[in-house]
N, C-alpha and C positions, 0 to 999 in steps of 0.2 A: 602445604599439609602433607602431600605425598611425600616431599623430601624429608620432613620431620619423621614420618613412618619409616621411611628408608633407613634414616640413621639410627631410629630406635631398634630396628631389626638388626642392623650391623653390631650395635652395641650389645644386644642380647646374644647374638652368636659369638662375639668375642668373649664374654663373660662365660658362656658354656664351654668354649674351647680350652680356656685356661683355668677353669675351676679346680680341676684334679690336680695340676701342677701347684697351684696356690695352696691347696689343702696339705699336700706332700711337703711343701717347704715349711708350711706352718707347723707340721708335726715335728719336723727336724729342729726348728727354732725352739719349740716347747721342751724337746729333749735336751737342747744345748743350754737353755736359759730359763728352764721351768723352776729352778730353786729360788730365782729371783721374784717370781710372780706372786708367791703367797706369804712370804716373811720379809719384812723390810730389812734391808741392810744398809749400813751407813758408809759413806765415803768420807775422806777428810773434809770435804767441802759440805757435807750434810750437817756436820756439827755446827759449823759457822751458820748455815741457813736456818737451823733450828733455833738459833739465838737472835737472827735478825727479823725485822718486821718487812712486810711487803714493801714498804717504801724504801727501805735499805736496799732490797733487791733491785727494785726498779732504778734507783739512782746508779748502782754498780753496773747493771746492764747498759744504761745510757753512756756511761763513761767508757765502756768497752765498745761502744759503737754499735750495740744490739738493740736498736729502738724497738724491733719486732719482739724480741724477747722481753724487753720492758713492758710492752703492751699485753704480752701474754701473762706476766706476773700481776699487772693490774686486773685482767680479766679473772685470774685465778682467785685474786682477793674478793671480787665481787661475787663469785660463785660458791666461796668457801672452801675451794679446792687446795687444802693445805700441802705444801710441798712434801713434808716428811710423812704425815699421816696418809697421804693419798698415793704413796709410792707404788702399791700393788695394783692400784687402779691405772696409774700411769704406764706401768710395765704391760698391763693387759691391752691398753690401747695402742702402745708403741710398737709391738711386735707385729701385728697385722699390717699396721701403716708402713712399717720398714719394709715388709715384703712387698706390698703394693708399689713402693718407690722402686724396688729392684725390677719388678716386671715392666714399669714404665720405663726405666733405663734400658732394659732389654728390648722393648718395642723402639725405643728412640734410636739406638745404635744399630739394631739389625732390622731392617725395614720390614721383611716378610717372616719374621721369626716363627718357629714351630713350637708347639706346646712342651715337647721334650728338651727343646734347647732353652726355653724360658725356664723351665725347672732348673736346669743345670747352671744357667746363669744367676738366677735369683738365690740359689743355694750357696753358690761360691761367693756372692756378694754380701748376703746377709750374715752368713756364718763365719765369716773371716773374723779371728780372734781380736784384731784391732778394733773392730766395731763393738765387741763385747764391753769395751770400756764406756761406750754410751750408756750401757745398762748398769755399770759400776757407779755412775753418778745418777742414782735413781731419781734425784729430786729435779733433775732437768732432762731426763731421758725423752719425755715426750716432745719437749721443745726441740732438742737436737735432731731427733728423727724427723720432726715436721720440717726443718731445715733442709735435710736430705730429700725429703718428699717434694718440696718447692724446686730443689735443684734438678731433680728428675722431670718434673712438669715443664721447667725451663728448657731443658734440652729437647724434649720431645716437641713441644710447642714451636721451637725454633727450627728444627729440622724435618720434622715428620708431619706437622698439622697442615691442613689446606692452607694455602696462601691467602689470608684475609686480614683485615685490620683487626679483627677480633683476637685471632690467635698470635698476631704479631704483639698486641698489647699484653695478652697472657705471658708470652715469652718475657718481655721486658719486665712486667710486674713480678713474675715468679723470681727472676734473678735477684731483684731488689729485697723481695720478702725473704728469700733464702739467706743471703748475705746480711740482712739486717737482723737475723736470727743467730747465726752461727757462721762466721766468715770462713771457717775450715772447709765449707763446701764449695768453696772457689776452686779447689782441687778437682772436686766431681764435676763441676760445669766445664772447667777448662779441658780436662782429660776426656769427658764425655763427648765433647764436641769434636775433638780430634779423632776419637774412635769411631764416630760416625763417618768420618772421611775414609778411614782405614777400611770400615765394612763396604762403603759404596765403592771404592775401588777395587775390592777383592771379590765380594760376594756376587754370585750370580743372582739376577732378578732384574726388576724394573730399573733401578739405579745404574747397575754395571752396563746396561745395554745402551745407555745415553752417551753421547760423544764426551770424551775426556774434557775438554775445555768447556763445554756446557756444565758438566758436573761440578768442575772446580769453581766455575762462576756462581753457580747456585749455592755452593758451600760458603763461599766468601760473602755472599749477599746475606745469607741466612745467620751466619756467624756475628754479623754487624748488629743482629738483634741482642745477642748475648752482651756485647759491648756496650750497647745502648742501656740495657739493663744495669750494667756496672756504673755507668755515668749517672743513672737515677739514683743508685744507692749513695754515691759520692755526694749527690746534691742533697739526699736526705740526711747525710752525715753533717754536711755543712749548716743545713737548717736546724739539726738538733743541737749543734754547738751553739748557734745564734740563739734559740729558745731557751736553752739551759746553760748559761755561762758557767755555773759551778762545776760542770763536768769537764771543762776544758783541759784539765791536767791529767785526764784519764788516759788508758793505754792506747786508744783509737786516734788520739788527737796529738800524739808526741811526734814532733817532726825531727828528722835527723837524716844525714847523708849515709847512705848504706856503704859498707865496705864490700866491694864487688868480689875481691878474692876470698874474703871470709865467708861470703855467702857461697861462693862456688865450692869452697872447701866443706861447708856444712851441708851443701846439696849432696855431696858425694856420700858423707856419713848418713845422710837421711835415706838415700837409696839403698845402702847396705842394710840399714835397719829395716827398711821397707821389705826387702827380699830375703834377708838373712837375720831375722831378729834373734835376740837371745833364746837359749834353749828352753828356759822356763816358760816363756810365751808360746813359741811354737816349736816342737821338736825339729832338731836341725835336719834329721832325715827327711821329715816332712817338707822342711823349706826347700831342701835340694831337690827333692822330687817335683815341687811346684816350680822351681827354676827351670828344671829339665822339660817339663811339660809346657811351660811357657816359651822356653826357647824354640822346641819344635813347632809350637803353633805359629810363632813368629816366622820360622822358615817356611812353613807351608802356606801361609797367607801371603808371603811375599813372593813365592814361587807361582801361586795362582795368580797374582796381580801381574806379575811378569808375562806369563802366558797369555792373559786376556786383554792387558792394556800396553804393555811394553816397557822399555827401560825408565822411562821419565816417571811413569806412574808408580812403578815399584820403589824408585828411589824417594818420591813423596810419601809413599805409604811407610817406608822404613824411618824417614824423618818424623812422621806424624806419631808413629808408635813410640820412638825415643822421647819425643817432646811431651807426649801424654804421660809417660812414665814419670818424666822430671816434673810435670805439673802435679802428678798425684802425690808427690813429696815435697811440695813447696810451702805448705801451710806452716810448718815449723819454723820456716825462715821468715816470715812476715814480721815478727817483732824484732826487738833490739837483739835478744839472745835466742840462739836455735834451741828449741825445746822438743826433744825427740820423744814425745809421748805417743803411744799407739793411737790414741783416737785422732791426733793430728795428722797421722800418716794413713789413716783409714780409706782415703780414696784410691789407695793401691788396689783394693778389693775389686774396684770397677774395672781396673785395667787386666786384673787377672780373670775375671769373669768374661768380659768382652773378648779379649784376645784368645781365651780358652775356647770359646764357643764359635769364633770366627775360624780358628785354626781347625777345630773339629769339622766344621763345614768344608774346608779346603783340603782335607786329607782323603786318600783312598781307603779301601775297606779295612785293610790290616792295621794301618796306623789308626784308623777311627777306634777299632777296639783297644788299642794301646792306650790312646789318649783317654778313652772312656773310663778304662780301668784305673789309670793314674789320677783323674780328677775325682773318681769315686773314692779312692783311698784318701785323697786330700780333704774331701768333705768330711769323710769319717773322722779324720784326724782333727779337723776343725771342731767337731762336735765335742771331742774330749778335751781340747784346749780351752774352749769356751766353759765347759763345766768347771775345769780346774781353777780358772780365773775366779768364777763366782764362789766356788768352795773355799778358795783361799781367802775371799773377802769376808766369808762367814767366820773362819777361823780368826782372822785379824780382828774382826768385831768382838768375838768371844774373849781373846786374850786382852784386848784393850779394856773391855768392860770389866773383866776380873781384877786386872791390875788396878784400874781406877777405884774400884770398890775396896781393894786391900789398902791402897793410899789413904781413902776417906776413913777407912776403919782405924788406921793407926793415928790420924788426926782426931778422930772422935775421943780417943782414949785421953787427949789433953782436956783437962776441965775447962780451959778457956775457949774451947771449940764453939761453945754455945753462943759466944760473942761475934763469931765470924760472920762477915758480910761479903768479903772479897777473897779471890783466890789468885795467886800468882804461881805460875809454873816457870821456874828458871832452867834454862836448858832444853834440850831435846833428845828424843830417841826415836828414830825412824823406823827401828825394827825390833823385833823380839829375838832372844837367843836362838830359837829355832828358825832358820831362814825360810822364806817362801820364795819358790822359784819364779812364781808369776808377779813378783814386786817390780815395779817399773816406774821411776821418777815418783810420781805421786799416785800411782795405782797400787793399791794392797800395801801400803805403808801405814805405819802406826799413827793414831791420832795425837800421840805424844811428840810427834815429830814436826807439826806445822804450827806456827804461832796461831793461826786463826782458828784451829780446831781443838786446842786443848781445854778451854773452859766448857765448850759445848760437849766434848767427851765426858767429862766429869758429871755434867747435868744429866745428859741422857743415861749414863750408866747407873747413877745413885739417886736421881731425883731431886738433889739439892740445887738451890739457885744461887749463883754467885755473880757478884758484880766485877767488871774488870777493874783491875788496880789502877789507882791514880799514878801519877808520875812520881810522887813522893813514896807512895806504897811500893812501887816497882823497884825504886832505887833502894829502899829498905830490904826488900827481898833479895836483890842482888848482893848487898852487903852480908846479909845473914848466910846465903849459900856460899859466899867467899870463905866464910869460916867454918862450914859444916862439910859432912860427907854427902855422897849422892845416893840416891835411892838404889837399892832397898836397905842401906846400912842404917844402923841407929843415928838419929840426929839428922837425917836426910829430909824430914818434915817437922814443921813446928808452926806455932801460932804467934804472931807479932801484933799485939793489940787485936784490931778487928780483921787482920789479914792472916789467912792461911798460906803457907810457903811450901812449896814442893821443890826439891833440888834434884834435877836430872843431870846427867853427863853434859858437859859443855861441848857439844859437837853437832 
């Protein structure tokens, strides 16, 4: 009983100490992403989700190896938590959960973290523009953030929780739950574990006073919990395939021998994208400032490690930093094709936050002021980049819906439109004439550019319901567009029996 009361007191004290930083980071997140809270915005996947049933989403998640997300879809169906209609509620739940995940990561990596350091860590981690793509896909934002939360719990339970069977089980289970929800967080888990080692080697405190061999032995022993969690995830994946044979052709179950040289080349491109992304996503000046601040932080933490523990420890810390950065960029390389989408590279935010705070701790007074000012500018720049991404999403939605309405208006002028039951959109157009700087692969691209989003776009924009064309109807539509012009020229839309046809450019 006395131990329980003591634990409760520690918990209350911790909540009290970190309440102010939490509310401050929450305020910054609302400034950055507030426009997504109260008005639903569509991603290219939202249009497809709007047409699918819950059973369709469950089957798709299982084929992707995301059995936890499939369970979340099932739970949403039971609760009536519709993915499109409840986007605002999902956003409101996701932002504080994401911040809590950031604070857990901070406590996991830096053992005796201070409130002001936790604020800087959580702000850099949650406000990074790559993470804003979580909020672009509003229909799955909460599930994605929940995976990050489980990843944070896994790292904390493995390295900072008391050594007991309960916390070992929590660490193993949290890894399986995280990967079973969204495999991208493997980058968070791997990088987070390595950054724990960097912090313990560098930062003064209980961990740094222990002998180097004991510290390394404890790190390896606790890392085995994360590996055990990964093994449990693989076991669950095999079990899922056995229970649901129909999903065996899904992305998670495709076997193939990786091309090592191709993967290494792609890793270089992923690292470059992570730290020097296109100007439209993060201003190049801000990226260069972040690289300089990160480089200075690495020099400072290695210098501190060298002074406190010697050459071998400094070399191991340097290798851990390098591998952690590589791990943060490995998610896009898991599949057959490297897909450099910002959300897949979001674990880099964990490296920036952790190395920045550790470097700040290792610096002397004048450099502390310089680093603090640099990271203050970076956080402010992230606010603007986040807001720009979501504002461009709103603009893309507006342009797409207006164009879909214009297309339907021209079709409605055809007397045969009343007989239409199906719609075929031949060709594609990923962007509008006015370019958006924040467009990146499948973020802030037009719903007219992806095969799975076209029909949903027309339905959500106009209120009509269209069936997908049959194979014969699709062939008829292709032949029709082969002899016609492309939108918006005359003859670019038409009605063939019960099929409405729209001809877009063939690109």
